[in-house]
Structures are given as structure tokens and as C-alpha cells.
C-alpha positions as CSV (number, residue, x, y, z in Angstrom):
1,M,48.6,38.2,109.7
2,T,48.9,41.5,107.7
3,N,50.7,41.2,104.4
4,P,52.6,44.2,102.4
5,T,49.5,45.2,100.9
6,G,47.9,46.1,104.2
7,T,45.3,43.4,104.1
8,T,44.6,40.9,107.0
9,T,44.7,37.2,106.0
10,T,44.6,34.0,107.9
11,P,47.5,31.7,107.4
12,A,47.1,28.7,105.3
13,G,45.7,25.8,107.2
14,H,45.2,27.8,110.3
15,L,42.3,26.7,112.5
16,A,39.9,29.6,113.0
17,G,39.1,30.5,116.6
18,R,36.3,32.3,118.4
19,R,37.0,35.4,116.6
20,E,36.5,34.0,113.3
21,W,33.4,32.1,114.3
22,T,32.0,35.3,116.0
23,A,32.7,37.1,112.9
24,L,30.5,34.4,110.8
25,G,27.6,35.1,113.1
26,V,27.8,38.8,112.5
27,L,28.1,38.0,108.9
28,M,24.8,35.8,109.0
29,L,22.6,38.5,110.0
30,P,22.9,40.8,106.8
31,L,22.9,37.7,104.7
32,L,19.6,36.4,106.3
33,L,18.2,39.9,105.7
34,V,19.3,40.2,102.1
35,S,17.9,36.9,101.3
36,M,14.6,37.7,103.1
37,D,14.2,40.8,101.0
38,V,13.5,38.6,97.9
39,S,10.2,37.5,99.7
40,V,9.5,40.1,102.3
41,L,7.0,42.0,100.2
42,Y,4.6,39.0,99.6
43,F,2.0,40.2,102.1
44,A,3.1,43.9,102.3
45,I,2.0,44.7,98.6
46,P,-1.8,44.8,99.4
47,A,-1.0,47.5,102.2
48,I,1.5,49.5,100.1
49,S,-1.0,49.4,97.3
50,A,-3.8,51.0,99.6
51,D,-1.5,53.5,101.1
52,L,0.7,54.7,97.9
53,E,-1.8,53.9,95.4
54,P,0.9,52.7,92.6
55,S,-0.2,52.0,89.0
56,G,0.0,48.4,87.9
57,T,3.5,49.1,86.3
58,Q,4.8,50.7,89.6
59,Q,3.4,47.8,91.5
60,L,5.5,45.2,89.4
61,W,8.5,47.5,89.7
62,I,8.2,47.8,93.5
63,F,8.2,44.1,93.8
64,D,10.8,43.1,90.9
65,I,13.4,45.8,90.8
66,Y,15.2,44.5,94.0
67,A,16.0,41.2,92.4
68,F,16.9,42.6,88.9
69,V,19.5,45.2,90.3
70,L,20.8,42.4,92.4
71,A,21.4,40.0,89.7
72,G,22.6,42.7,87.4
73,L,25.4,44.1,89.8
74,L,26.5,40.9,91.4
75,M,29.6,40.3,89.1
76,T,30.5,44.1,89.4
77,M,30.6,44.1,93.0
78,G,32.3,41.0,93.3
79,S,35.1,42.2,91.2
80,L,35.1,45.5,92.8
81,G,35.5,43.8,96.3
82,D,38.7,41.9,95.1
83,R,40.0,45.4,94.2
84,I,39.1,47.9,97.0
85,G,38.7,45.2,99.7
86,R,35.9,42.8,100.5
87,R,35.3,44.1,104.2
88,K,35.3,47.8,102.9
89,L,32.7,46.9,100.3
90,L,30.7,45.0,102.7
91,L,30.7,47.9,105.2
92,I,29.7,50.3,102.4
93,G,26.9,48.0,101.1
94,A,25.6,47.6,104.8
95,A,25.3,51.5,105.1
96,A,23.6,51.6,101.7
97,F,21.3,48.8,102.6
98,G,20.5,50.6,106.0
99,I,19.8,54.0,104.5
100,A,17.6,52.4,101.8
101,S,15.7,50.4,104.3
102,L,14.9,53.5,106.3
103,T,13.9,55.5,103.2
104,A,11.5,52.7,102.0
105,A,10.0,52.4,105.5
106,Y,8.8,56.0,105.3
107,A,8.2,56.3,101.5
108,N,5.3,58.5,100.7
109,S,5.1,57.6,97.0
110,A,5.6,54.6,94.8
111,E,8.4,56.4,92.9
112,T,10.4,56.7,96.4
113,L,9.8,53.1,97.3
114,I,10.9,51.9,93.7
115,A,14.2,53.9,94.2
116,A,14.8,52.7,97.7
117,R,14.2,49.1,96.5
118,A,16.8,49.9,93.7
119,V,19.3,50.8,96.3
120,L,18.4,47.8,98.3
121,G,19.3,45.8,95.4
122,I,22.8,47.6,95.0
123,G,23.5,46.8,98.7
124,G,22.4,43.3,98.5
125,A,24.8,42.9,95.5
126,T,27.6,44.1,97.7
127,L,26.8,42.1,100.7
128,M,26.3,38.5,99.2
129,P,29.5,38.0,97.4
130,S,31.4,40.0,100.2
131,T,30.2,37.4,102.8
132,M,31.1,34.5,100.8
133,A,34.6,35.8,99.9
134,L,35.2,36.8,103.6
135,I,34.4,33.3,104.6
136,R,37.1,32.1,102.0
137,T,39.5,34.4,103.8
138,M,38.8,33.7,107.3
139,F,38.5,29.8,107.0
140,T,41.6,28.6,105.4
141,D,41.3,25.1,107.0
142,P,39.1,22.8,104.5
143,G,37.1,21.2,107.2
144,Q,36.1,24.5,108.9
145,R,35.5,26.3,105.7
146,A,33.1,23.6,104.6
147,K,31.2,24.0,107.9
148,A,31.1,27.7,107.6
149,I,29.8,27.5,103.9
150,G,27.2,24.9,105.1
151,M,26.0,27.5,107.5
152,W,26.2,30.2,104.8
153,S,23.9,27.9,102.4
154,G,21.4,27.1,105.3
155,V,21.0,30.7,106.1
156,M,20.4,31.8,102.5
157,T,17.9,29.2,102.0
158,A,16.0,29.9,105.4
159,G,16.0,33.7,104.5
160,I,13.9,33.3,101.4
161,A,11.3,31.1,103.3
162,L,11.2,33.5,106.5
163,G,10.8,36.5,104.5
164,S,7.2,36.0,103.4
165,V,6.3,34.8,107.1
166,M,7.9,37.8,108.7
167,S,6.2,40.2,106.4
168,G,2.9,38.8,107.1
169,V,3.3,38.9,110.9
170,L,4.7,42.5,110.8
171,V,1.9,43.8,108.4
172,Q,-0.7,42.2,110.5
173,Y,0.7,43.8,113.9
174,F,2.3,46.9,112.6
175,W,2.5,48.8,109.2
176,W,3.9,47.9,106.0
177,G,7.1,49.9,106.7
178,S,8.0,47.8,109.4
179,V,9.3,45.0,107.0
180,F,12.2,47.3,105.9
181,L,12.9,48.7,109.5
182,V,13.8,45.2,110.8
183,N,17.0,45.5,108.8
184,L,18.4,48.3,110.6
185,P,19.4,46.6,113.8
186,A,21.5,43.9,112.0
187,M,23.2,46.5,109.4
188,A,24.0,48.8,112.4
189,L,25.6,45.8,114.3
190,L,27.7,44.9,111.3
191,L,28.9,48.5,110.9
192,I,29.9,48.7,114.5
193,I,31.5,45.4,114.9
194,G,32.5,44.5,111.3
195,P,35.8,46.7,111.4
196,F,37.0,44.9,114.7
197,L,36.0,41.4,113.7
198,L,36.3,40.9,109.9
199,P,39.9,40.8,108.2
200,E,40.4,42.9,105.2
201,S,41.3,41.1,102.0
202,R,41.8,42.0,98.4
203,D,43.7,41.0,95.4
204,P,47.3,42.5,95.8
205,A,47.6,42.8,92.0
206,P,44.0,43.4,90.6
207,G,45.0,45.7,87.4
208,R,42.9,48.5,86.5
209,F,39.0,48.2,86.8
210,D,37.3,47.4,83.5
211,W,34.5,49.8,83.4
212,L,33.4,48.8,79.8
213,S,32.6,45.3,81.5
214,V,30.1,47.0,83.8
215,P,27.5,48.1,81.2
216,L,28.1,44.7,79.3
217,S,27.5,42.5,82.4
218,M,24.4,44.3,83.2
219,A,23.1,44.1,79.7
220,A,24.0,40.4,79.6
221,V,22.0,39.6,82.8
222,L,19.1,41.9,83.1
223,P,17.3,41.2,79.6
224,V,17.6,37.5,80.2
225,I,16.3,37.3,83.8
226,Y,13.5,39.9,82.8
227,G,12.4,37.5,80.0
228,L,12.7,34.4,82.1
229,K,10.6,35.8,84.9
230,E,7.8,37.0,82.6
231,I,7.5,33.9,80.6
232,P,5.9,31.7,83.5
233,S,2.8,34.0,84.0
234,E,2.7,35.7,80.4
235,G,3.7,32.9,78.0
236,W,6.5,32.9,75.2
237,H,5.5,36.2,73.7
238,T,8.0,37.7,71.2
239,Q,9.0,40.6,73.5
240,Y,10.3,38.2,76.0
241,V,12.1,35.8,73.6
242,V,13.6,39.0,72.0
243,S,14.7,40.3,75.5
244,I,16.6,36.9,76.1
245,T,18.1,37.0,72.8
246,I,19.6,40.5,73.3
247,G,20.7,39.2,76.8
248,L,22.6,36.4,75.2
249,L,24.3,38.5,72.5
250,F,25.5,40.8,75.1
251,A,26.6,37.8,77.1
252,T,28.8,36.8,74.1
253,A,30.2,40.1,74.0
254,F,30.9,40.0,77.8
255,V,32.7,36.8,77.4
256,H,34.8,38.2,74.5
257,R,35.7,40.9,76.6
258,Q,37.0,38.9,79.4
259,R,39.0,36.8,77.3
260,T,40.5,39.9,75.4
261,A,41.0,42.6,78.1
262,A,44.2,43.3,79.8
263,S,42.6,43.3,83.1
264,P,39.1,41.6,82.8
265,M,36.2,41.8,85.4
266,I,36.1,38.1,85.4
267,S,39.4,36.5,85.0
268,P,39.3,33.5,82.6
269,A,41.9,32.0,85.1
270,L,39.0,31.1,87.4
271,F,37.9,28.5,85.1
272,R,41.4,26.8,85.2
273,G,40.8,25.1,88.6
274,R,39.2,21.6,87.8
275,G,36.3,22.2,90.2
276,F,35.2,25.7,89.5
277,A,33.2,25.3,86.0
278,P,31.4,22.2,87.1
279,S,30.5,24.2,90.4
280,V,29.1,27.0,88.5
281,V,26.9,24.7,86.3
282,L,25.7,22.4,89.1
283,N,24.8,25.5,91.2
284,L,22.7,26.7,88.2
285,I,20.9,23.5,88.1
286,G,20.3,23.3,91.8
287,S,18.7,26.8,91.7
288,F,16.9,25.8,88.7
289,A,15.3,22.9,90.7
290,M,14.7,24.8,93.9
291,M,12.9,27.9,92.3
292,G,10.9,25.7,89.8
293,S,9.1,23.9,92.5
294,A,8.5,27.0,94.5
295,Y,6.7,28.6,91.6
296,F,4.2,25.7,91.8
297,T,4.0,25.0,95.6
298,T,3.2,28.5,96.8
299,Q,0.3,28.6,94.3
300,Y,-0.9,24.9,95.2
301,L,-1.0,25.9,99.0
302,Q,-3.0,29.0,98.5
303,S,-5.3,28.5,95.4
304,V,-5.7,24.5,95.3
305,L,-5.9,24.0,99.1
306,D,-7.6,27.3,99.5
307,K,-5.2,28.4,102.5
308,S,-4.9,32.1,103.4
309,A,-1.5,33.8,102.4
310,M,-0.4,33.6,106.2
311,E,-1.7,29.9,106.4
312,A,0.3,29.0,103.2
313,A,3.5,30.9,104.4
314,L,3.3,29.1,107.9
315,W,2.9,25.5,106.5
316,A,5.7,26.2,103.9
317,L,7.8,26.5,106.8
318,L,7.7,23.0,107.8
319,P,10.0,21.8,105.0
320,S,12.8,23.9,106.3
321,V,13.3,21.6,109.3
322,P,15.1,19.0,107.5
323,I,16.7,21.6,105.3
324,G,18.7,22.6,108.6
325,M,20.3,19.2,108.8
326,A,21.3,18.7,105.2
327,A,24.3,20.8,104.9
328,P,26.0,19.6,108.1
329,L,25.2,15.9,107.0
330,A,26.9,16.6,103.5
331,T,29.8,18.3,105.2
332,S,30.2,15.5,107.8
333,L,30.2,12.7,105.0
334,V,33.0,14.5,103.0
335,Q,35.1,15.1,106.1
336,K,34.8,11.2,107.0
337,G,36.3,10.4,103.5
338,V,33.2,10.1,101.5
339,D,34.2,11.3,97.7
340,R,32.4,14.9,97.2
341,A,31.4,13.6,93.8
342,Y,29.1,10.8,95.5
343,V,27.7,13.3,98.1
344,V,26.7,15.9,95.6
345,T,25.4,13.0,93.3
346,A,23.3,11.9,96.2
347,G,22.0,15.3,96.8
348,F,20.6,15.5,93.3
349,A,19.3,12.0,93.8
350,I,17.5,12.9,96.9
351,G,16.2,16.1,95.0
352,A,14.9,13.9,92.3
353,V,13.0,11.7,94.8
354,G,11.4,14.9,96.0
355,Y,10.1,15.8,92.4
356,A,8.9,12.4,91.9
357,L,6.9,12.5,95.2
358,L,5.4,16.0,93.8
359,A,4.3,14.1,90.7
360,F,1.9,12.0,92.7
361,A,0.1,15.0,94.3
362,D,-3.5,15.4,93.7
363,T,-5.9,18.3,94.8
364,D,-5.9,17.3,98.4
365,S,-2.2,16.4,99.2
366,L,-1.1,18.8,101.8
367,W,1.4,16.5,103.8
368,L,2.8,14.7,100.5
369,V,3.5,18.1,98.9
370,L,5.2,19.2,102.2
371,I,7.3,15.9,102.5
372,A,8.2,16.4,98.7
373,C,9.3,19.9,99.2
374,G,11.4,19.0,102.3
375,V,13.1,16.1,100.5
376,L,13.7,18.2,97.4
377,A,15.2,21.3,99.1
378,S,17.2,19.1,101.5
379,G,19.0,17.3,98.5
380,I,19.5,20.7,96.8
381,V,21.0,22.2,100.0
382,M,23.5,19.4,100.1
383,V,24.4,20.0,96.4
384,I,24.8,23.7,97.0
385,S,26.7,23.6,100.3
386,Q,29.4,21.3,98.6
387,I,29.7,22.8,95.2
388,T,30.1,26.3,96.8
389,D,32.8,25.0,99.1
390,L,34.4,23.4,96.0
391,A,34.2,26.5,93.8
392,L,35.6,28.8,96.5
393,S,38.4,26.3,97.2
394,S,39.1,25.9,93.5
395,A,39.5,29.8,92.9
396,P,42.5,31.7,93.9
397,M,42.0,33.5,97.3
398,E,42.9,36.8,95.7
399,R,39.7,36.3,93.3
400,A,37.3,35.0,95.9
401,G,35.0,38.0,95.3
402,S,34.7,37.3,91.5
403,A,34.2,33.6,92.1
404,S,31.5,34.4,94.6
405,S,29.5,36.7,92.4
406,L,29.6,34.0,89.4
407,M,28.2,31.6,91.7
408,E,25.5,33.8,92.8
409,T,24.7,35.1,89.4
410,G,24.5,31.4,87.9
411,G,22.2,30.9,90.8
412,E,19.8,33.9,89.6
413,F,19.9,32.5,86.0
414,G,19.2,29.0,87.2
415,G,16.2,30.1,89.4
416,A,14.8,32.3,86.6
417,L,15.2,29.3,84.2
418,G,13.5,27.0,86.5
419,M,10.5,29.0,86.7
420,A,10.4,29.8,82.9
421,I,10.8,26.1,81.8
422,L,8.9,24.3,84.4
423,G,6.3,27.0,84.7
424,S,5.7,26.9,81.0
425,I,5.4,23.0,81.2
426,G,2.8,23.5,84.0
427,T,1.0,26.1,82.2
428,A,0.8,23.9,79.0
429,V,-0.6,21.1,80.9
430,Y,-3.2,23.5,82.7
431,R,-4.4,25.1,79.4
432,H,-4.7,21.6,77.7
433,D,-6.9,20.4,80.4
434,I,-9.2,23.5,80.8
435,P,-12.2,22.8,78.8
436,A,-12.7,24.8,75.6
437,S,-16.0,26.1,76.7
438,A,-14.4,27.8,79.8
439,P,-14.2,31.8,79.9
440,A,-11.0,33.0,78.3
441,A,-9.8,34.3,81.6
442,A,-9.8,30.6,83.0
443,H,-7.5,29.5,80.1
444,E,-4.8,31.9,81.3
445,T,-4.0,31.0,84.9
446,L,-5.5,29.3,88.1
447,G,-6.1,32.7,89.5
448,G,-8.1,34.0,86.5
449,A,-10.1,30.8,86.6
450,L,-10.9,31.1,90.4
451,A,-11.9,34.7,89.8
452,V,-14.2,34.0,86.9
453,A,-15.6,31.0,89.2
454,A,-16.3,33.2,92.1
455,Q,-18.7,35.2,89.7
456,L,-20.8,32.5,88.4
457,P,-23.9,31.0,90.2
458,G,-23.9,27.9,92.3
459,R,-22.7,24.8,90.8
460,A,-21.2,26.4,87.6
461,G,-18.8,28.3,89.5
462,D,-17.9,25.2,91.9
463,A,-17.4,23.0,88.8
464,L,-15.1,25.6,87.2
465,A,-13.0,26.1,90.3
466,A,-12.9,22.2,90.8
467,T,-11.7,21.7,87.1
468,A,-9.0,24.7,87.3
469,R,-7.5,23.2,90.4
470,E,-7.3,19.7,89.0
471,A,-5.9,21.2,85.8
472,F,-3.3,23.1,87.7
473,T,-2.3,20.1,89.9
474,S,-1.8,18.1,86.6
475,G,0.4,20.7,85.4
476,M,2.3,20.6,88.5
477,Q,2.6,16.9,88.1
478,G,4.1,17.3,84.5
479,A,6.6,19.9,85.6
480,A,7.6,17.6,88.5
481,I,8.3,14.8,86.1
482,A,10.4,17.0,84.0
483,G,12.1,18.3,87.2
484,T,12.7,14.5,88.2
485,V,14.5,14.0,84.7
486,V,16.7,17.0,85.1
487,L,18.0,16.1,88.6
488,V,18.4,12.5,87.5
489,G,20.7,14.0,84.6
490,A,22.3,16.4,87.1
491,A,23.1,13.5,89.4
492,A,24.9,11.7,86.5
493,L,26.7,14.8,85.4
494,A,27.9,15.5,88.9
495,A,29.3,11.9,89.3
496,R,31.3,12.3,86.0
497,A,32.4,15.9,86.5
498,L,33.4,15.9,90.1
499,R,35.1,12.4,90.5
500,G,38.5,12.6,91.9
501,I,38.4,16.3,92.6
502,H,39.6,17.1,96.1
503,V,40.1,20.3,98.2
504,A,43.4,20.8,99.5
505,D,44.7,23.3,102.1
506,D,45.4,27.0,100.9
């Protein structure tokens, strides 16, 4: 039905039909591609380096600028969608994403590719909160909304895993630009079908857009994300600590602005719903666990087990099999009357079991590591699907975009924090276990140790490589123990914070 503001809404409690489910399928395609773009350059970077010859700094920016821009603009785009219309913003973002993908595919310089990746980040920042907000609009029945959000969570998780594999296949059989061209059909389909299938929705009384909050939000997010992403590989150097501190100071200013502005970007009223604030915190912890484990397992498959990048990516797909069943199972349990608090608590407990299994891995534990990853990821997907549903259901429909963007931003922070803290624990253990007599490069990273070992003659090289692999595995074990403790604490927090919170019809 259409309200006086000209936006289309679904009546409260109305069961979604074929149109809404078809629209959900259309939304899943760009969501899959946006999540894949986080990891799609894993195998393409060598070919890009050979073709465009970027400097070391340019190569880092080619890889990282997408995630930085995405994280920095999520809150801005979520709020903007609430004001101008989520469908309109989604279609604008799809067009930008498509044009940027085409530009990136045929980039003839590193500068052009960096600019295209930045625009891809802008497009991704419009697409992610808009898809979640539109699900909130289309599915007003709690049961159907839970199923739809479960599918959203599964596609989001699968996209990150599939991105590296797809890039490897495309680069092997085509050229590096093909990893960007695969975005075009999905974006074209969204632009053609979206205006007919997707309802328009916006806040009927949004107030003036708070332009000052835009630079404040970016200044709060980007320095923190940057510092946290660099710490695992570079250590707790002063420049990264200062970067995080500056970001936190701007975050304080941003929060003050939201509490005092007449028309804030993120309304404090969002946090009045009982389930919203706990959902944001638990989502951050879930992302902490997921990305913290990925930091180690990807290196373990390649550098400890000596798998090629393609082999490691293909093996890493196996844990995604149980992940596909996790969200539907969690939704089914809640719909059968199991308290959501218990389901989320169980999800964190299952994740803790996954980390505990990882703590028993040695230098030849392929199947144990894969099983641990599957158990961990399944538990976290159970958590994320349920707390995302709770957060969107707790937020007023007119602020669905802002609510979605806060969840996404929290996830970005959690992922970076997981890599920083768990990565630092693993690095500390690794450096402790490397003999003092080993070359300096071997003390920094496993990759550095293996590079040095390859240059040493005979048994000396083999011995250093074996020692470095054992040290890295010990570091992974230490990080896994820390991850287990965090998730056990999260389970206790979920049991307490979510008890008695129920989702009602809109």
C-alpha cells in the first residue's frame, strides 16, 4: 500500500507473497557480490602487479581502500537512505557499483584502479544497509522476516568465502579484470527489475540531513579501522595506537553530536528499544570471532600445510556446507517457541567449541582445522541471523536504514578488532617460540621465516621452516584459547541481556 508520502509499505503482519520473495532473490545478487569484493583480489593481485606495476603503497591501497571507504560511509548511507528512499539509494549505488566495476576491469594504471575501488566502496556502502532495510520493509511478519534475514546472513557469509575462489578461477582462465566484470550482470538485473519489484520506503519526517555528522563519522571510523587492520602484521607501533586514539576522540565527538543535534544522523531513539543495543554489541563480538579465526586459518592452510593459494581457497569452502544450515536451524528453533536468548547463547557456545577444537591443532591437522572452522562459523551465523532480526525488529521502520548501517559498522569494527587482538596474541606467541639465533626476518612473520628458510642450505632451511610452522601453530592455539574465553563470555552476556525480549508484529 502507498502512504501519503508516496512510499510503498507492506501492511503490518501481512504475509509476504511471491513478489516479495522474488524481490529478495534479486537483492541477494548484489549483496553476494558486495561481500565477495572484500576478498575478490586475493588471487588477482599478482596479475595486477605484473600488468600495472604499482608501488608497494599503491598495491596496499588497491587492496584496502574498498573496505576502508565501505566502513567509513555505512552510517552516512544508512541515514541518507532513510531520507531519500532506500530503493532510490540502492539503485543509485547499483549504478555506481556497475560503472566502477567496468572502470576497474579496464584500468590502465594503478591510480585508476585505486579510484575505481574507492567508488566500489561507496557503492557497497549504499547497497548493504539498503538491502537489509528493504527486507525490514517487505517482510513485516516476524516469522517471514526471520527467514529472510537468515538468508541475508548466509549469503553475506558465503560471499566472503566465495570471493577468493572465484578470483582464482577467473584469473587462471581469463585476465584479472574479469573479477570485476562479473558484477555487471547482477547490477544490470537489479537496475532493470528493482524499480518494479522493490517497494520504496523512507522516513516520513526525517528532518534536515546533518552534514557535519558525515566527516565526524568518517573521522571516527577510518582511523580506528586502519590502526586495527595494521596491528596484526606490523605490531603495536606508536602510529597505529595514535590512529586508534584519534578515531576514538572523533567517535566521542560524533556521539555528542548525535545526542545534541536537532536532526541527528543516528537517532539516540534507536537505542530505546530493549533489543537494539545488545544486538549491536553481540554482532560486534560475533564479527570479532569470525574474522579473528580467518586471520589464522588462511595462513595455516597456505603456509603451514604448504597448500597453493587455489588449493587453500577450495579447502576453505568445505566449512561453508554446515554454515548454510545454521541460520535456518536458528530461525526454526525461535519460531517453535525457543527463547531467542537461548538460541543466541547456544550459537556463541557452539562457536566457543569451534575455537576450542582449533586450540588442539598441530602442524598436520587439516581436517581438525576445517571442522573447527565449520563449527565456529555455524555458531556465529546462528548468532548473527538472530540478533540482526532482533535489531531490525526493535528499531522503528522509518529508521531501518540507520539501524542496518549501525549493525554493519559494528561488524566492521568487530572484524578489525578480532584480527588486531587475536592476531597480536598469535604474533606474541610466535615470536616467543622462534629461537633467538634465527634471522631477524624470521622473528617477524611466518612468511618471512619461510622466505629466509628457502635461501638456507639443506637441513638448516628445513629446520627453520619446521620451527616457524610450529611457532605459528602455537600462536594460533593461543589465539584460539583467547577466542574460546571471549565466546564463553559472550554466551553468558547473551543469556542475560536477551532474556525475555520478544519480537512483536509491526
